[in-house]
N, CA, C and O atoms as CSV, one atom per row, in Angstrom:
chain,resi,resn,atom,element,x,y,z
A,1,LEU,N,N,-243.217,195.266,-32.672
A,1,LEU,CA,C,-242.897,195.878,-31.451
A,1,LEU,C,C,-244.180,196.200,-30.668
A,1,LEU,O,O,-245.253,196.454,-31.215
A,2,GLY,N,N,-243.980,196.169,-29.364
A,2,GLY,CA,C,-245.099,196.461,-28.446
A,2,GLY,C,C,-246.139,195.417,-28.430
A,2,GLY,O,O,-247.294,195.743,-28.156
A,3,GLN,N,N,-245.831,194.152,-28.705
A,3,GLN,CA,C,-246.737,193.115,-28.635
A,3,GLN,C,C,-246.934,192.788,-27.101
A,3,GLN,O,O,-245.976,192.770,-26.327
A,4,LYS,N,N,-248.213,192.536,-26.714
A,4,LYS,CA,C,-248.472,192.051,-25.405
A,4,LYS,C,C,-248.292,190.597,-25.279
A,4,LYS,O,O,-248.738,189.851,-26.151
A,5,VAL,N,N,-247.652,190.137,-24.227
A,5,VAL,CA,C,-247.528,188.831,-23.910
A,5,VAL,C,C,-248.557,188.330,-22.873
A,5,VAL,O,O,-248.563,188.816,-21.742
A,6,GLN,N,N,-249.414,187.378,-23.235
A,6,GLN,CA,C,-250.435,186.968,-22.319
A,6,GLN,C,C,-249.929,185.880,-21.495
A,6,GLN,O,O,-249.461,184.880,-22.040
A,7,LYS,N,N,-249.987,185.994,-20.144
A,7,LYS,CA,C,-249.662,184.877,-19.260
A,7,LYS,C,C,-250.969,184.046,-18.961
A,7,LYS,O,O,-252.084,184.539,-18.790
A,8,VAL,N,N,-250.678,182.814,-18.928
A,8,VAL,CA,C,-251.747,181.849,-18.714
A,8,VAL,C,C,-251.450,181.127,-17.347
A,8,VAL,O,O,-250.326,180.654,-17.180
A,9,THR,N,N,-252.284,181.035,-16.486
A,9,THR,CA,C,-252.143,180.348,-15.131
A,9,THR,C,C,-252.627,178.951,-15.436
A,9,THR,O,O,-253.712,178.699,-15.962
A,10,VAL,N,N,-251.694,178.035,-15.048
A,10,VAL,CA,C,-252.025,176.574,-15.192
A,10,VAL,C,C,-252.031,175.992,-13.801
A,10,VAL,O,O,-251.140,176.276,-13.001
A,11,GLN,N,N,-253.019,175.185,-13.505
A,11,GLN,CA,C,-253.021,174.480,-12.270
A,11,GLN,C,C,-251.942,173.489,-12.113
A,11,GLN,O,O,-251.693,172.733,-13.052
A,12,PRO,N,N,-251.268,173.424,-10.993
A,12,PRO,CA,C,-250.109,172.534,-10.834
A,12,PRO,C,C,-250.422,171.091,-11.206
A,12,PRO,O,O,-249.577,170.422,-11.800
A,13,VAL,N,N,-251.573,170.607,-10.887
A,13,VAL,CA,C,-251.878,169.159,-11.199
A,13,VAL,C,C,-251.823,168.995,-12.737
A,13,VAL,O,O,-251.323,167.965,-13.189
A,14,ASN,N,N,-252.278,169.895,-13.522
A,14,ASN,CA,C,-252.331,169.817,-14.946
A,14,ASN,C,C,-250.864,169.865,-15.498
A,14,ASN,O,O,-250.509,169.159,-16.441
A,15,LEU,N,N,-250.037,170.744,-14.849
A,15,LEU,CA,C,-248.595,170.865,-15.351
A,15,LEU,C,C,-247.873,169.542,-15.075
A,15,LEU,O,O,-247.096,169.073,-15.906
A,16,ILE,N,N,-248.135,168.935,-13.894
A,16,ILE,CA,C,-247.544,167.711,-13.533
A,16,ILE,C,C,-247.946,166.563,-14.448
A,16,ILE,O,O,-247.132,165.722,-14.830
A,17,PHE,N,N,-249.289,166.562,-14.798
A,17,PHE,CA,C,-249.812,165.493,-15.630
A,17,PHE,C,C,-249.238,165.668,-17.022
A,17,PHE,O,O,-248.954,164.672,-17.687
A,18,ARG,N,N,-249.057,166.887,-17.486
A,18,ARG,CA,C,-248.522,167.106,-18.856
A,18,ARG,C,C,-247.059,166.632,-18.844
A,18,ARG,O,O,-246.615,166.014,-19.811
A,19,TYR,N,N,-246.306,166.906,-17.777
A,19,TYR,CA,C,-244.896,166.488,-17.620
A,19,TYR,C,C,-244.794,164.998,-17.669
A,19,TYR,O,O,-243.971,164.428,-18.385
A,20,LEU,N,N,-245.657,164.366,-16.883
A,20,LEU,CA,C,-245.620,162.854,-16.792
A,20,LEU,C,C,-246.047,162.128,-18.062
A,20,LEU,O,O,-245.699,160.961,-18.242
A,21,GLN,N,N,-246.778,162.772,-18.929
A,21,GLN,CA,C,-247.188,162.171,-20.217
A,21,GLN,C,C,-245.963,161.960,-21.152
A,21,GLN,O,O,-246.064,161.200,-22.116
A,22,ASN,N,N,-244.838,162.607,-20.888
A,22,ASN,CA,C,-243.613,162.425,-21.609
A,22,ASN,C,C,-242.849,161.381,-21.141
A,22,ASN,O,O,-241.752,161.157,-21.652
A,23,LYS,N,N,-243.331,160.626,-20.124
A,23,LYS,CA,C,-242.683,159.337,-19.589
A,23,LYS,C,C,-241.178,159.612,-19.087
A,23,LYS,O,O,-240.241,158.909,-19.464
A,24,PRO,N,N,-241.046,160.583,-18.295
A,24,PRO,CA,C,-239.675,160.819,-17.675
A,24,PRO,C,C,-239.420,159.780,-16.621
A,24,PRO,O,O,-240.338,159.067,-16.217
A,25,ARG,N,N,-238.175,159.678,-16.161
A,25,ARG,CA,C,-237.817,158.839,-14.975
A,25,ARG,C,C,-238.145,159.810,-13.792
A,25,ARG,O,O,-237.831,161.000,-13.809
A,26,ILE,N,N,-238.783,159.217,-12.799
A,26,ILE,CA,C,-239.167,159.971,-11.629
A,26,ILE,C,C,-238.466,159.284,-10.439
A,26,ILE,O,O,-238.440,158.063,-10.283
A,27,GLN,N,N,-237.889,160.205,-9.598
A,27,GLN,CA,C,-237.237,159.786,-8.289
A,27,GLN,C,C,-238.091,160.235,-7.192
A,27,GLN,O,O,-238.528,161.386,-7.154
A,28,VAL,N,N,-238.355,159.305,-6.246
A,28,VAL,CA,C,-239.154,159.615,-5.040
A,28,VAL,C,C,-238.247,159.275,-3.909
A,28,VAL,O,O,-237.716,158.168,-3.817
A,29,TRP,N,N,-238.071,160.244,-3.043
A,29,TRP,CA,C,-237.200,160.021,-1.796
A,29,TRP,C,C,-238.207,160.041,-0.643
A,29,TRP,O,O,-239.044,160.938,-0.540
A,30,LEU,N,N,-238.101,159.011,0.231
A,30,LEU,CA,C,-238.928,158.892,1.298
A,30,LEU,C,C,-238.495,159.817,2.429
A,30,LEU,O,O,-237.308,159.885,2.745
A,31,TYR,N,N,-239.456,160.543,3.056
A,31,TYR,CA,C,-239.196,161.563,4.027
A,31,TYR,C,C,-238.495,161.058,5.241
A,31,TYR,O,O,-237.568,161.702,5.732
A,32,GLU,N,N,-238.920,159.886,5.760
A,32,GLU,CA,C,-238.327,159.313,6.992
A,32,GLU,C,C,-237.162,158.372,6.733
A,32,GLU,O,O,-236.422,158.047,7.662
A,33,GLN,N,N,-236.980,157.933,5.512
A,33,GLN,CA,C,-235.898,157.009,5.172
A,33,GLN,C,C,-235.073,157.651,4.001
A,33,GLN,O,O,-235.200,157.273,2.836
A,34,VAL,N,N,-234.261,158.598,4.374
A,34,VAL,CA,C,-233.592,159.422,3.348
A,34,VAL,C,C,-232.626,158.567,2.595
A,34,VAL,O,O,-232.222,159.006,1.518
A,35,LYS,N,N,-232.201,157.406,3.014
A,35,LYS,CA,C,-231.236,156.607,2.231
A,35,LYS,C,C,-231.921,155.756,1.177
A,35,LYS,O,O,-231.243,155.172,0.330
A,36,MET,N,N,-233.193,155.671,1.203
A,36,MET,CA,C,-233.993,154.884,0.227
A,36,MET,C,C,-234.654,155.819,-0.715
A,36,MET,O,O,-235.270,156.813,-0.331
A,37,GLN,N,N,-234.499,155.449,-2.072
A,37,GLN,CA,C,-235.142,156.190,-3.102
A,37,GLN,C,C,-235.689,155.307,-4.097
A,37,GLN,O,O,-235.128,154.243,-4.359
A,38,ILE,N,N,-236.782,155.687,-4.686
A,38,ILE,CA,C,-237.422,154.836,-5.792
A,38,ILE,C,C,-237.377,155.644,-7.036
A,38,ILE,O,O,-237.735,156.821,-7.050
A,39,GLU,N,N,-236.891,154.945,-8.195
A,39,GLU,CA,C,-236.857,155.591,-9.478
A,39,GLU,C,C,-237.593,154.763,-10.515
A,39,GLU,O,O,-237.360,153.564,-10.669
A,40,ARG,N,N,-238.456,155.414,-11.195
A,40,ARG,CA,C,-239.312,154.651,-12.158
A,40,ARG,C,C,-239.710,155.457,-13.309
A,40,ARG,O,O,-239.733,156.679,-13.167
A,41,SER,N,N,-240.046,154.903,-14.499
A,41,SER,CA,C,-240.716,155.571,-15.617
A,41,SER,C,C,-242.137,155.128,-15.523
A,41,SER,O,O,-242.436,153.934,-15.557
A,42,PHE,N,N,-243.048,156.123,-15.400
A,42,PHE,CA,C,-244.486,155.833,-15.392
A,42,PHE,C,C,-244.995,155.874,-16.729
A,42,PHE,O,O,-244.764,156.844,-17.451
A,43,VAL,N,N,-245.720,154.822,-17.140
A,43,VAL,CA,C,-246.330,154.712,-18.399
A,43,VAL,C,C,-247.782,154.360,-18.179
A,43,VAL,O,O,-248.131,153.522,-17.347
A,44,GLY,N,N,-248.623,155.036,-18.961
A,44,GLY,CA,C,-250.080,154.771,-18.867
A,44,GLY,C,C,-250.865,155.599,-18.020
A,44,GLY,O,O,-250.438,155.930,-16.915
A,45,SER,N,N,-252.009,155.974,-18.454
A,45,SER,CA,C,-252.770,156.981,-17.659
A,45,SER,C,C,-253.345,156.400,-16.346
A,45,SER,O,O,-253.634,157.179,-15.438
A,46,ILE,N,N,-253.517,155.135,-16.208
A,46,ILE,CA,C,-253.995,154.611,-14.918
A,46,ILE,C,C,-252.992,154.776,-13.871
A,46,ILE,O,O,-253.354,155.089,-12.737
A,47,VAL,N,N,-251.689,154.580,-14.173
A,47,VAL,CA,C,-250.643,154.852,-13.244
A,47,VAL,C,C,-250.710,156.322,-12.797
A,47,VAL,O,O,-250.609,156.639,-11.612
A,48,LEU,N,N,-250.887,157.224,-13.816
A,48,LEU,CA,C,-250.911,158.585,-13.509
A,48,LEU,C,C,-252.100,159.037,-12.607
A,48,LEU,O,O,-251.950,159.926,-11.769
A,49,LYS,N,N,-253.219,158.432,-12.794
A,49,LYS,CA,C,-254.394,158.718,-11.963
A,49,LYS,C,C,-254.134,158.320,-10.506
A,49,LYS,O,O,-254.441,159.059,-9.571
A,50,HIS,N,N,-253.555,157.123,-10.354
A,50,HIS,CA,C,-253.154,156.688,-8.977
A,50,HIS,C,C,-252.104,157.491,-8.343
A,50,HIS,O,O,-252.145,157.745,-7.139
A,51,LEU,N,N,-251.127,157.914,-9.143
A,51,LEU,CA,C,-250.129,158.867,-8.587
A,51,LEU,C,C,-250.772,160.139,-8.121
A,51,LEU,O,O,-250.341,160.667,-7.096
A,52,PHE,N,N,-251.762,160.676,-8.782
A,52,PHE,CA,C,-252.318,161.973,-8.366
A,52,PHE,C,C,-253.143,161.793,-7.058
A,52,PHE,O,O,-253.353,162.785,-6.359
A,53,LEU,N,N,-253.607,160.608,-6.706
A,53,LEU,CA,C,-254.279,160.339,-5.469
A,53,LEU,C,C,-253.379,160.536,-4.331
A,53,LEU,O,O,-253.837,160.808,-3.221
A,54,LEU,N,N,-252.066,160.409,-4.557
A,54,LEU,CA,C,-251.111,160.585,-3.468
A,54,LEU,C,C,-250.901,162.057,-3.174
A,54,LEU,O,O,-250.481,162.399,-2.068
A,55,PHE,N,N,-251.173,162.933,-4.111
A,55,PHE,CA,C,-250.975,164.367,-3.837
A,55,PHE,C,C,-252.222,164.950,-3.356
A,55,PHE,O,O,-252.273,166.146,-3.067
C-alpha cells in the first residue's frame, strides 16, 4: 500500500521507433489525395531511419 508510481517521460520519436520495431502494418493517408493510402510493414533499421527523416 502507498507505493509511489514513477512516471517517465518518453520522447515521441523514441516511442514511435519502439513501436515500429515490432514490424506492424502502417497506413499512410496522403493529405491532398484522401482517396489514396499506402499500407506497408516496415522491416529493418535503415527504413526506420529514413522514415524519421520525414517527421
